[in-house]
ROKE-989168 format. One record per residue: residue number from 1; residue in one letter; chain; x, y, z of N, C-alpha, C, O in turn. Coordinates in nm, 4 decimals, decimal comma, m for minus. Each point is the difference from the previous one (the first is absolute). Layout:
N
SITE    i  aa  ch       n_X       n_Y       n_Z      ca_X      ca_Y      ca_Z       c_X       c_Y       c_Z       o_X       o_Y       o_Z
SITE  NUM   a   A         X         Y         Z         X         Y         Z         X         Y         Z         X         Y         Z
...
This chain:
142
SITE    i  aa  ch       n_X       n_Y       n_Z      ca_X      ca_Y      ca_Z       c_X       c_Y       c_Z       o_X       o_Y       o_Z
SITE    1   m   A    0,0735   m0,1187    0,0101   m0,0584    0,1180   m0,0106    0,0709    0,1107   m0,0043    0,1037    0,0016    0,0662
SITE    2   s   A   m0,1372    0,1048   m0,1360    0,0867    0,1208   m0,0074   m0,0575    0,1320    0,0572   m0,1172    0,0346   m0,0146
SITE    3   l   A    0,1972    0,0244    0,0710   m0,0585    0,1332    0,0619   m0,0473    0,1018   m0,0980    0,0465   m0,0004   m0,1140
SITE    4   p   A   m0,1246    0,0764    0,1463   m0,0404    0,1153   m0,0913    0,1203    0,0797   m0,0240    0,0842    0,0019    0,0898
SITE    5   p   A   m0,0618    0,0684   m0,2039    0,1137    0,0924    0,0119    0,0067    0,1149    0,0984    0,1068    0,0499    0,0356
SITE    6   k   A   m0,2143   m0,0142    0,0026    0,0110    0,1248    0,1245    0,0686   m0,0867    0,1160    0,0874    0,0498    0,0709
SITE    7   m   A   m0,1274   m0,1708   m0,0561    0,0448   m0,0670    0,1350    0,1598   m0,0273   m0,0164    0,0835    0,0173    0,0888
SITE    8   r   A   m0,0627   m0,0562   m0,1999    0,1631   m0,0279   m0,0463    0,0693    0,1318    0,0366    0,0947   m0,0069    0,0783
SITE    9   r   A   m0,1319    0,1266   m0,1269    0,0584    0,1173   m0,0023    0,0019    0,0357    0,1477    0,1110    0,0248    0,0473
SITE   10   r   A   m0,2028   m0,0191    0,0222   m0,0230    0,0265    0,1650    0,0976   m0,0997    0,0748    0,0834    0,0372    0,0825
SITE   11   t   A   m0,1042   m0,1694   m0,1215    0,1080   m0,0491    0,0644    0,1373   m0,0023   m0,0255    0,0786   m0,0241    0,0915
SITE   12   f   A   m0,0357    0,0495   m0,2207    0,1210    0,0228   m0,0751    0,0596    0,1204    0,1177    0,0967   m0,0134    0,0749
SITE   13   l   A   m0,1879    0,1305   m0,0872    0,0472    0,1386    0,0850    0,0219   m0,0467    0,1462    0,1077    0,0060    0,0593
SITE   14   l   A   m0,2327   m0,0567   m0,0058    0,0388   m0,0462    0,1412    0,1158   m0,0937    0,0225    0,0777    0,0320    0,0899
SITE   15   a   A   m0,0560   m0,1325   m0,1509    0,1273   m0,0692    0,0205    0,1194    0,0537   m0,0086    0,0821   m0,0017    0,0916
SITE   16   a   A   m0,0616    0,0627   m0,2243    0,1203    0,0910   m0,0171    0,0228    0,1071    0,0935    0,1146    0,0368    0,0257
SITE   17   t   A   m0,2177    0,0164    0,0278    0,0351    0,1107    0,1020    0,0426   m0,0739    0,1339    0,0899    0,0366    0,0757
SITE   18   g   A   m0,1473   m0,1147   m0,0655    0,0234   m0,0911    0,1311    0,1433   m0,0463    0,0045    0,0805    0,0365    0,0856
SITE   19   l   A   m0,0561   m0,1161   m0,1800    0,1300   m0,0370    0,0047    0,1191    0,1014   m0,0265    0,1106   m0,0007    0,0540
SITE   20   g   A   m0,1544    0,0787   m0,1397    0,0941    0,1444   m0,0026    0,0409    0,0620    0,1448    0,1130    0,0309    0,0377
SITE   21   v   A   m0,2288   m0,0217    0,0288    0,0180    0,0684    0,1487    0,0628   m0,0882    0,0789    0,0784    0,0401    0,0860
SITE   22   s   A   m0,1075   m0,1892   m0,1067    0,0827   m0,0789    0,0814    0,1289   m0,0087   m0,0299    0,0800    0,0266    0,0898
SITE   23   i   A   m0,0385   m0,0589   m0,1994    0,1446    0,0163   m0,0603    0,0624    0,1204    0,0456    0,1109   m0,0033    0,0533
SITE   24   a   A   m0,1806    0,1187   m0,0722    0,0502    0,1259    0,0083    0,0472    0,0559    0,1529    0,0834    0,0873    0,0237
SITE   25   w   A   m0,1483   m0,1507    0,0535    0,0229   m0,0007    0,1486    0,0974   m0,0906    0,0795    0,0531    0,0244    0,1083
SITE   26   r   A   m0,0409   m0,1423   m0,1920    0,0848   m0,0765    0,0478    0,1547    0,0048   m0,0316    0,0443    0,0079   m0,1146
SITE   27   s   A    0,0294   m0,0132    0,2238    0,1361    0,0319   m0,0404    0,0876   m0,1308    0,0477   m0,0097   m0,0409    0,1157
SITE   28   v   A    0,0835   m0,0130   m0,1979    0,0836   m0,1131    0,0351    0,1619    0,0691    0,0103    0,1024   m0,0683    0,0011
SITE   29   g   A   m0,1055    0,1816    0,0041    0,1458    0,0815   m0,0026    0,0712   m0,0019    0,1348    0,1149    0,0416    0,0150
SITE   30   s   A   m0,1812   m0,0863    0,0703    0,0759   m0,0183    0,1506    0,0798   m0,1373    0,0209    0,0789   m0,0214    0,0920
SITE   31   l   A   m0,1174   m0,0774   m0,2054    0,0572   m0,1314    0,0201    0,1569   m0,0059   m0,0282    0,0668   m0,0823    0,0626
SITE   32   p   A    0,0053    0,1834   m0,1725    0,1142   m0,0146    0,0039    0,0884    0,0366    0,1379    0,1124   m0,0457    0,0204
SITE   33   f   A   m0,1791    0,1311    0,0654    0,0698    0,0236    0,1123    0,0235   m0,1178    0,0964    0,0915    0,0009    0,0824
SITE   34   l   A   m0,1775   m0,1008   m0,0966    0,0081   m0,1249    0,0744    0,1124   m0,0738   m0,0414    0,0372   m0,0934    0,0710
SITE   35   g   A    0,0254    0,1220   m0,1798    0,1177   m0,0838   m0,0621   m0,0503   m0,0950   m0,0784    0,0860   m0,0710   m0,0521
SITE   36   t   A   m0,2238    0,0398    0,0198   m0,0502   m0,0920   m0,0826   m0,0507    0,0436   m0,1268   m0,0312    0,1177   m0,0179
SITE   37   s   A    0,0203   m0,2108   m0,0766   m0,0627    0,0401   m0,1525   m0,1106   m0,1184   m0,0019    0,0203   m0,1206    0,0142
SITE   38   p   A   m0,1569    0,1958   m0,0383   m0,0901   m0,0721    0,0022    0,0106   m0,0956   m0,1192    0,0618    0,0347   m0,1007
SITE   39   s   A   m0,1251   m0,1633    0,1109   m0,0292   m0,0803   m0,1335   m0,0996    0,0876   m0,0858   m0,0655    0,0913    0,0503
SITE   40   a   A    0,0583   m0,1304   m0,2003   m0,1097    0,0465   m0,0625   m0,1156    0,0038    0,0364   m0,0685    0,1023    0,0005
SITE   41   s   A    0,0203   m0,2481    0,0454   m0,1471   m0,0136    0,0765   m0,0122    0,0778    0,0983   m0,1058    0,0591    0,0215
SITE   42   e   A    0,2153   m0,0459    0,0563   m0,0273    0,0709    0,1447   m0,0260    0,1604   m0,0389   m0,0856    0,0703    0,0538
SITE   43   r   A    0,1705   m0,0306   m0,1508   m0,0083    0,1397   m0,0506   m0,1329    0,0099   m0,0567   m0,0747    0,0804    0,0556
SITE   44   l   A    0,0244   m0,1525   m0,1657   m0,1123    0,0303   m0,0319   m0,1497   m0,0054    0,0974   m0,0929    0,0786   m0,0185
SITE   45   a   A    0,0930   m0,1822    0,1180   m0,0805   m0,0296    0,1011   m0,0086    0,1645    0,0713   m0,1041    0,0637    0,0159
SITE   46   g   A    0,2359   m0,0208    0,0180    0,0168    0,1062    0,1083   m0,0579    0,1348   m0,0799    0,0023    0,1034    0,0667
SITE   47   f   A   m0,0467   m0,0954   m0,1838   m0,0413    0,1214   m0,0483   m0,1531    0,0343    0,0463   m0,0385    0,1156   m0,0177
SITE   48   l   A   m0,0361   m0,1955    0,0669   m0,1559   m0,0119    0,0374    0,0064    0,0580    0,1529    0,0583   m0,0527    0,0948
SITE   49   t   A   m0,1282    0,1667   m0,0951   m0,0180    0,0650    0,1230   m0,0954   m0,0797    0,1002    0,0342   m0,0051    0,1182
SITE   50   h   A   m0,1230   m0,0419   m0,1491   m0,1520   m0,0678    0,0561    0,0400   m0,1367    0,0223   m0,0846   m0,0848   m0,0282
SITE   51   e   A    0,2267    0,0343    0,0854    0,0157   m0,1670   m0,0026   m0,0993   m0,0631    0,0176   m0,0456   m0,0627   m0,0956
SITE   52   e   A   m0,0232    0,0583    0,2289   m0,1030   m0,0741    0,0273   m0,0970   m0,0237   m0,0915   m0,0474   m0,1123   m0,0174
SITE   53   s   A    0,0144    0,2080   m0,0420   m0,1278    0,0117   m0,1312    0,0456   m0,0659   m0,1118   m0,0744   m0,0712   m0,0674
SITE   54   a   A    0,2217    0,0938    0,0355    0,0706   m0,0872   m0,1057   m0,0144   m0,1231    0,0333   m0,0611   m0,0767   m0,0745
SITE   55   r   A    0,1120    0,0377    0,1864   m0,0007   m0,1534    0,0327   m0,1119   m0,0550   m0,0186   m0,0045   m0,1086   m0,0579
SITE   56   v   A   m0,1122    0,1726    0,1038   m0,1318   m0,0510   m0,0076   m0,0326   m0,0426   m0,1472   m0,0463   m0,1084   m0,0355
SITE   57   v   A    0,0827    0,2250   m0,0500   m0,0321   m0,0103   m0,1560    0,0580   m0,0996   m0,0442   m0,0664   m0,0876   m0,0555
SITE   58   g   A    0,2102    0,0755    0,0696    0,1181   m0,0994   m0,0333   m0,0719   m0,1464    0,0120   m0,0281   m0,0804   m0,0888
SITE   59   r   A    0,0057    0,0737    0,2492   m0,0665   m0,1447    0,0267   m0,0981   m0,0520   m0,1019    0,0166   m0,1087   m0,0555
SITE   60   e   A   m0,1101    0,1811    0,0339   m0,1077    0,0001   m0,0950    0,0458   m0,0487   m0,1303   m0,0447   m0,1014   m0,0536
SITE   61   y   A    0,1397    0,1807    0,0023    0,0397   m0,0050   m0,1313    0,0723   m0,1365   m0,0312   m0,0082   m0,0619   m0,1061
SITE   62   l   A    0,0793    0,0267    0,2160    0,0622   m0,1323    0,0101   m0,0723   m0,1238   m0,0050    0,0281   m0,1041   m0,0593
SITE   63   r   A   m0,1568    0,1424    0,1546   m0,1116   m0,1362   m0,0205   m0,0451   m0,0121   m0,1106   m0,0243   m0,1116   m0,0459
SITE   64   a   A    0,0008    0,2340   m0,0283   m0,0605   m0,0359   m0,1466    0,1225   m0,0570   m0,0938   m0,0247   m0,0911   m0,0790
SITE   65   g   A    0,1335    0,1362    0,0872    0,1253   m0,0467   m0,1005    0,1155   m0,0522    0,0842    0,1003    0,0677    0,0223
SITE   66   p   A   m0,1199   m0,1985    0,0262    0,1101   m0,0575    0,1126    0,1150   m0,0328   m0,0720    0,1042   m0,0314    0,0576
SITE   67   a   A   m0,1163    0,0367   m0,1939    0,1267   m0,0085   m0,0733    0,1112    0,0923   m0,0124    0,1116   m0,0307   m0,0420
SITE   68   e   A   m0,1532    0,1606    0,0860    0,0875    0,0944    0,0148    0,0295    0,0219    0,1456    0,0500    0,1109    0,0189
SITE   69   a   A   m0,0634   m0,1717    0,0729    0,0488    0,0060    0,1522    0,1454   m0,0416   m0,0015    0,0296   m0,1139    0,0361
SITE   70   s   A    0,0445    0,1826   m0,0680    0,1533    0,0057   m0,0063    0,0438    0,1469   m0,0258   m0,0551    0,0679   m0,0866
SITE   71   r   A    0,1686   m0,0150    0,1743    0,0406    0,1095    0,0002    0,0717    0,0149   m0,1212    0,0089    0,1071   m0,0601
SITE   72   r   A    0,0540   m0,2383    0,0155    0,0760    0,0270   m0,1430   m0,0641    0,0173   m0,1114    0,0534    0,0653   m0,0896
SITE   73   i   A   m0,1852   m0,1226    0,0727   m0,0829    0,0031   m0,0922   m0,0622    0,1463   m0,0060    0,0170    0,0667   m0,1021
SITE   74   l   A   m0,0834   m0,0194    0,2017   m0,0802    0,1272    0,0108    0,1082    0,1156   m0,0332   m0,0269    0,0950   m0,0735
SITE   75   t   A    0,1467   m0,1131    0,1334    0,1159    0,1022   m0,0133    0,0278   m0,0058   m0,1889   m0,0050    0,0994   m0,0724
SITE   76   a   A    0,0251   m0,1997    0,0395    0,0109   m0,0074   m0,1508   m0,0904    0,0533   m0,0871    0,0230    0,0503   m0,1100
SITE   77   r   A   m0,1483   m0,0674    0,1773   m0,1405    0,0262   m0,0732   m0,0104    0,1312   m0,0077   m0,0443    0,0454   m0,1055
SITE   78   v   A    0,0820    0,0478    0,2138   m0,0151    0,1223    0,0158    0,1027    0,0814   m0,0774   m0,0201    0,1010   m0,0674
SITE   79   a   A    0,1553   m0,1773    0,0949    0,1096    0,0841   m0,0637   m0,0054    0,0027   m0,1445    0,0478    0,0939   m0,0637
SITE   80   e   A   m0,1129   m0,2090    0,0008   m0,0199    0,0107   m0,1417   m0,0821    0,0750   m0,0670   m0,0068   m0,0002   m0,1229
SITE   81   r   A   m0,0738    0,0822    0,2112   m0,1067    0,1120   m0,0676    0,0874    0,1447    0,0310   m0,0457    0,1141   m0,0069
SITE   82   l   A    0,1790   m0,1524    0,0414    0,0946    0,1539    0,0096    0,1165   m0,0015   m0,0853    0,0835   m0,0894   m0,0137
SITE   83   p   A   m0,0925    0,2216   m0,0509    0,1313    0,0096   m0,0886    0,1045   m0,0450    0,0897   m0,0121    0,0210    0,1207
SITE   84   g   A    0,1118   m0,0798   m0,1667    0,1210   m0,0520    0,0590    0,0219   m0,1223    0,1024    0,1019   m0,0477    0,0500
SITE   85   g   A   m0,2650    0,0101   m0,0368   m0,0075   m0,1175    0,0720    0,0607   m0,0011    0,1355   m0,0045    0,1008    0,0705
SITE   86   l   A    0,0635   m0,2155   m0,0297    0,0341   m0,0027    0,1437    0,1278    0,0852    0,0070    0,0317    0,0381    0,1127
SITE   87   r   A    0,0293   m0,0104   m0,1931    0,1219    0,1010    0,0157   m0,0690    0,1496    0,0340    0,0637    0,0838    0,0638
SITE   88   a   A   m0,1915   m0,0601   m0,1095   m0,0603    0,1330    0,0405   m0,0238   m0,0052    0,1525    0,0355    0,0881    0,0783
SITE   89   v   A   m0,1079   m0,2163   m0,0416   m0,0364   m0,0237    0,1370    0,1423    0,0269    0,0750    0,0216    0,0881    0,0831
SITE   90   d   A    0,0518   m0,1658   m0,1227    0,1323    0,0137    0,1055    0,0853    0,1547   m0,0044    0,0711    0,0473    0,0887
SITE   91   a   A   m0,1010    0,0045   m0,2066    0,1158    0,1162    0,0040   m0,0768    0,1566   m0,0172    0,0596    0,1072    0,0098
SITE   92   a   A   m0,1881   m0,1225   m0,0344   m0,0618    0,1139   m0,0141   m0,0119    0,0835    0,1331    0,0074   m0,0630    0,1055
SITE   93   s   A   m0,0229    0,1812   m0,1020   m0,0061    0,0890    0,1070   m0,1672   m0,0299    0,0475   m0,0815   m0,0496   m0,0778
SITE   94   d   A    0,0557    0,0815    0,1907   m0,1514   m0,0192    0,0688   m0,0813    0,0614   m0,0749   m0,1053   m0,0492   m0,0405
SITE   95   a   A    0,1458    0,1623    0,0148   m0,1061    0,1050   m0,0992   m0,0200   m0,0570   m0,1313   m0,1126    0,0011   m0,0497
SITE   96   r   A    0,2246   m0,0572   m0,0187   m0,0266   m0,0622   m0,1223   m0,0422   m0,1360   m0,0136   m0,0399   m0,0429   m0,1083
SITE   97   l   A    0,0469   m0,0356    0,2234   m0,0561   m0,1277    0,0072   m0,1538    0,0244    0,0334   m0,0803   m0,0804   m0,0473
SITE   98   r   A    0,0278    0,1994    0,1356   m0,1407    0,0052    0,0258   m0,0775    0,0341   m0,1569   m0,1038   m0,0522   m0,0406
SITE   99   e   A    0,1859    0,1522   m0,0291   m0,0371    0,0580   m0,1637   m0,0282   m0,1234   m0,0721   m0,1047   m0,0123   m0,0637
SITE  100   l   A    0,2086   m0,0966    0,0714   m0,0189   m0,1030   m0,0688   m0,1315   m0,0775    0,0290   m0,0867   m0,0163   m0,0858
SITE  101   l   A    0,0783   m0,0293    0,2107   m0,1273   m0,0587    0,0469   m0,1256    0,0371   m0,0388   m0,0906   m0,0769   m0,0323
SITE  102   l   A    0,0863    0,2114    0,0363   m0,1257    0,0683   m0,0289   m0,0083   m0,0082   m0,1487   m0,1084   m0,0280   m0,0512
SITE  103   d   A    0,2005    0,0472   m0,0132   m0,0262   m0,0216   m0,1445   m0,0304   m0,1379   m0,0256   m0,0776   m0,0266   m0,0917
SITE  104   a   A    0,1368   m0,0787    0,1718   m0,0622   m0,1401   m0,0495   m0,1401   m0,0166    0,0406   m0,0755   m0,0740   m0,0631
SITE  105   v   A    0,0357    0,1449    0,1734   m0,1458   m0,0321    0,0594   m0,0507    0,0568   m0,1068   m0,0550   m0,0844   m0,0707
SITE  106   a   A    0,0477    0,2267    0,0140   m0,0601    0,0668   m0,0946   m0,0054   m0,0869   m0,1077   m0,1126   m0,0276   m0,0412
SITE  107   e   A    0,2086   m0,0218   m0,0138    0,0045   m0,0886   m0,1293   m0,0784   m0,1245    0,0017   m0,0582   m0,0465   m0,0980
SITE  108   d   A    0,0611   m0,0124    0,2348   m0,0827   m0,0915    0,0253   m0,1620    0,0169   m0,0219   m0,0683   m0,0765   m0,0682
SITE  109   f   A    0,0281    0,1728    0,1276   m0,1322    0,0706   m0,0287   m0,0163    0,0224   m0,1710   m0,0886   m0,0469   m0,0715
SITE  110   r   A    0,1754    0,1126    0,0411   m0,0277    0,0299   m0,1583   m0,0253   m0,1358   m0,0712   m0,0948   m0,0012   m0,0787
SITE  111   a   A    0,1630   m0,1085    0,0944    0,0102   m0,1316   m0,0764   m0,0872   m0,0681    0,0640   m0,0205   m0,1093   m0,0528
SITE  112   l   A   m0,0635    0,1378    0,1828   m0,0838   m0,0891    0,0367    0,0549   m0,1244    0,0614   m0,0593   m0,1074   m0,0097
SITE  113   r   A    0,1715    0,1216    0,0722    0,0551   m0,1099    0,0677   m0,0405    0,0195    0,1492    0,0798    0,0387    0,0853
SITE  114   t   A   m0,1842   m0,0627   m0,0659   m0,0632    0,0313    0,1533   m0,0586   m0,1539    0,0508   m0,0379   m0,0913   m0,0733
SITE  115   v   A    0,0431    0,0936    0,2166   m0,0539   m0,0947    0,0724   m0,1081    0,0430    0,0910    0,0092    0,1124    0,0495
SITE  116   e   A   m0,1232   m0,1965   m0,0174   m0,0804    0,0467    0,1151    0,0418   m0,0794    0,1279    0,0221   m0,1208    0,0086
SITE  117   v   A   m0,0167    0,2075    0,0799    0,0192   m0,0544    0,1206   m0,1186    0,0285    0,0993    0,0108    0,1088    0,0566
SITE  118   r   A   m0,1072   m0,1733   m0,0276   m0,1190    0,0195    0,1058   m0,0577    0,1257   m0,0543   m0,0284    0,0894    0,0797
SITE  119   g   A    0,0071   m0,0723   m0,2133   m0,0841    0,1154   m0,0503    0,0845    0,1155   m0,0187   m0,0563    0,1063   m0,0263
SITE  120   w   A    0,1940   m0,1096    0,0364    0,0740    0,1037   m0,0439    0,0715   m0,0452   m0,1196    0,0396   m0,1163   m0,0076
SITE  121   v   A   m0,0178    0,2152   m0,1013    0,0578   m0,0144   m0,1201    0,1309    0,0558    0,0252    0,0036    0,1221    0,0148
SITE  122   l   A    0,1097   m0,1898   m0,0066    0,1346    0,0574    0,0061    0,0968   m0,0595   m0,1345   m0,0134   m0,1050   m0,0627
SITE  123   a   A    0,1006    0,2000    0,0483    0,0907   m0,0345   m0,1022    0,1018   m0,1197    0,0389    0,0553   m0,0033    0,1099
SITE  124   q   A   m0,0385   m0,0805   m0,1957    0,0917   m0,1130    0,0307    0,1107    0,0385    0,0681    0,0407   m0,0612    0,0988
SITE  125   t   A    0,0139    0,1625   m0,1460    0,1576    0,0400    0,0793   m0,0625    0,0192    0,1549    0,0393   m0,0710    0,0926
SITE  126   e   A   m0,1278    0,1616   m0,0777   m0,0450    0,0334    0,1269   m0,0159   m0,1049    0,0646    0,0648   m0,0073    0,1044
SITE  127   a   A   m0,1408   m0,0921   m0,1354   m0,0400   m0,1355    0,0858    0,1261   m0,0926    0,0423    0,0152   m0,0609    0,1059
SITE  128   r   A    0,0756    0,0676   m0,2243    0,1157   m0,0846    0,0353    0,0908    0,0847    0,0930    0,0863   m0,0736    0,0477
SITE  129   l   A   m0,0755    0,1887   m0,0091    0,0476    0,0791    0,0818   m0,0626   m0,0388    0,1542    0,0681   m0,0330    0,0971
SITE  130   c   A   m0,1736    0,0424   m0,1003   m0,0740   m0,0522    0,1048    0,0015   m0,1367    0,0520   m0,0124   m0,0345    0,1175
SITE  131   a   A    0,0301   m0,0419   m0,2258    0,0395   m0,1573    0,0186    0,1281   m0,0075    0,0661    0,0174   m0,0772    0,0942
SITE  132   l   A    0,0851    0,1633   m0,1441    0,1507    0,0006    0,0665   m0,0103    0,0317    0,1389    0,0717   m0,0590    0,0808
SITE  133   a   A   m0,1539    0,1468   m0,0446   m0,0174    0,0842    0,1141   m0,0544   m0,1381    0,0992    0,0539   m0,0187    0,1091
SITE  134   a   A   m0,1571   m0,0675   m0,1555   m0,0560   m0,1083    0,0669    0,1196   m0,1098    0,0383    0,0063   m0,0595    0,1076
SITE  135   l   A    0,0803    0,0463   m0,2103    0,1100   m0,1017    0,0229    0,0929    0,0543    0,0721    0,0668   m0,0750    0,0712
SITE  136   r   A   m0,0390    0,2201   m0,0716    0,1140    0,0348    0,1048   m0,0338   m0,0023    0,1505    0,0750    0,0176    0,0961
SITE  137   a   A   m0,2044   m0,0434   m0,1001   m0,0451    0,0094    0,1568   m0,0242   m0,1435    0,0266   m0,0499   m0,0278    0,1090
SITE  138   g   A    0,0795   m0,0749   m0,1980   m0,0107   m0,1333    0,0488   m0,1266   m0,0537   m0,0250   m0,0206   m0,1192    0,0232
SITE  139   s   A   m0,0938    0,2146   m0,0815   m0,1286   m0,0485   m0,0048   m0,0245   m0,1282   m0,1167    0,0375    0,0064   m0,1171
SITE  140   v   A   m0,0983   m0,1049    0,1703   m0,0107   m0,1140   m0,0971   m0,1337   m0,0164   m0,0474   m0,0874   m0,0294    0,0815
SITE  141   p   A    0,0567    0,0461   m0,2151   m0,1332   m0,0076   m0,0612   m0,0752   m0,1467    0,0435    0,0573   m0,1089   m0,0010
SITE  142   v   A   m0,1835    0,1296    0,0352   m0,0796   m0,1438    0,0337   m0,0410   m0,0191   m0,1394   m0,0663   m0,0987   m0,0319
């Protein structure tokens, strides 16, 4: 069942704004001061501000698609949407990575690469970021 065009647009705007605000407010810039470098999956999962909400969404996404319940798989699938792939995840500044993720989410909506999670229509990239947050927290899909 496809959503009416107005709903798609509204859903896109709400989701893009929500992810944009979420990514814009989250900073992983303090991690280098700890003397550690986050893995690509940790870095991607760390861009979501509302971690508990992201984990809930991520668990639901993984319940529907358990084949993606792997940090390696999810990281690779998010990275493949970014120009530069994993290299961009590892090397881009926080600001640049935010920009790349927002562009990937917008492109997902334009290409109708969306998933429905409990009535919410999310960009595939956004849902995968949430799934990374769920796996990061040790949440196991049922």
